[in-house]
C-alpha positions in Angstrom: 154.7 -77.3 -44.3 153.3 -80.4 -42.6 151.1 -82.8 -44.5 152.7 -82.5 -47.9 153.7 -85.8 -49.5 157.2 -86.2 -51.0 159.3 -88.8 -52.6 157.9 -92.2 -53.7 154.6 -91.8 -52.0 154.0 -88.6 -54.1 154.9 -90.5 -57.3 152.5 -93.3 -56.3 149.7 -90.9 -55.6 150.2 -89.2 -59.0 150.2 -92.6 -60.7 147.1 -93.6 -58.8 145.4 -90.5 -60.2 146.5 -91.5 -63.7 145.0 -95.0 -63.1 141.7 -93.4 -62.0 141.7 -91.2 -65.1 142.3 -94.1 -67.4 139.8 -96.5 -65.7 137.0 -94.0 -65.4 137.5 -93.0 -69.1 137.6 -96.6 -70.3 134.3 -97.4 -68.4 132.8 -94.2 -69.8 133.7 -95.3 -73.3 132.0 -98.7 -72.7 128.9 -96.9 -71.6 128.5 -95.5 -75.1 127.9 -92.0 -74.0 128.9 -88.9 -76.1 132.4 -87.7 -76.0 131.0 -84.2 -76.4 129.3 -84.7 -73.0 132.5 -85.9 -71.5 134.3 -82.8 -72.8 131.6 -80.5 -71.6 131.6 -82.0 -68.1 135.3 -82.6 -67.6 136.3 -79.2 -66.2 133.1 -78.5 -64.3 134.7 -79.4 -60.9 137.2 -76.6 -61.6 134.3 -74.0 -61.2 134.9 -74.6 -57.5 137.9 -72.3 -57.8 135.4 -69.4 -57.8 135.4 -69.9 -54.1 138.9 -68.2 -53.9 137.1 -64.9 -54.6 135.8 -65.2 -51.0 139.3 -65.9 -49.7 141.7 -68.8 -49.4 139.9 -70.7 -46.7 136.6 -70.7 -48.5 138.3 -71.4 -51.8 140.2 -74.4 -50.4 137.1 -75.8 -48.8 135.0 -75.6 -52.1 137.9 -76.8 -54.2 138.5 -79.8 -51.9 134.7 -80.6 -51.8 134.7 -80.7 -55.6 138.0 -82.7 -55.8 137.2 -85.3 -53.2 136.7 -88.8 -54.6 133.8 -89.6 -52.2 131.2 -87.4 -54.1 131.8 -88.9 -57.6 131.8 -92.4 -55.9 128.4 -91.6 -54.5 127.2 -90.7 -58.0 128.7 -93.9 -59.3 126.9 -96.0 -56.7 123.6 -94.2 -57.2 123.9 -94.5 -61.0 125.0 -98.2 -60.9 122.2 -99.1 -58.6 119.8 -98.1 -61.4 118.6 -94.8 -59.9 120.0 -92.6 -62.5 122.1 -93.3 -65.6 123.1 -89.6 -65.7 124.5 -89.9 -62.2 126.7 -92.8 -63.4 127.9 -90.7 -66.4 128.6 -87.6 -64.2 130.4 -89.8 -61.6 132.7 -91.3 -64.2 133.6 -87.9 -65.7 134.0 -86.4 -62.3 136.3 -89.2 -61.1 138.3 -88.9 -64.4 138.8 -85.2 -63.8 140.0 -85.7 -60.2 142.4 -88.4 -61.5 143.7 -86.1 -64.2 144.3 -83.3 -61.7 146.1 -85.6 -59.3 148.3 -87.1 -62.0 149.4 -83.5 -62.8 150.2 -82.9 -59.1 147.1 -80.8 -58.2 146.2 -82.1 -54.8 143.7 -81.1 -52.1 144.3 -77.5 -51.0 145.4 -76.0 -47.8 143.9 -72.6 -46.6 147.4 -71.0 -47.1 146.7 -70.5 -50.8 145.8 -72.3 -54.1 149.4 -73.4 -54.7 149.7 -75.3 -51.5 148.3 -78.8 -51.7 148.9 -82.3 -50.1 150.9 -83.1 -53.2 153.3 -80.2 -52.8 153.6 -76.6 -53.6 153.1 -75.2 -57.0 153.4 -71.8 -58.8 154.1 -68.8 -56.6 153.9 -70.9 -53.4 156.6 -73.2 -54.7 158.8 -70.2 -55.8 158.6 -68.7 -52.2 160.1 -71.9 -50.7 162.7 -72.7 -53.4 
């Protein structure tokens, strides 16, 4: 499959995800927000997997939209500019979630199925090619 990262670039992308998780979580901690709120929001982006009910193309599109760093960064910019402290909180948790997923090897999805991402193939998709 074209577009799948391997070798050291894959390791670096996973470490980058870990760095985002740590940085966003540390900034969140300095904001003094509730850790219950962090826990409640952390897996909200995974609700995008519901899109797979409509098929792999729709599922991948919704999953990728919810796991694309640009949207939480927009929340961070909006919140940091004083327009909404809740946007800052949501952006930090959202970025932390994406970093967590990337550090575990869950990348942006291809329409071929949930297990096929830019960071490699996982689960059943990986077993088919092994």
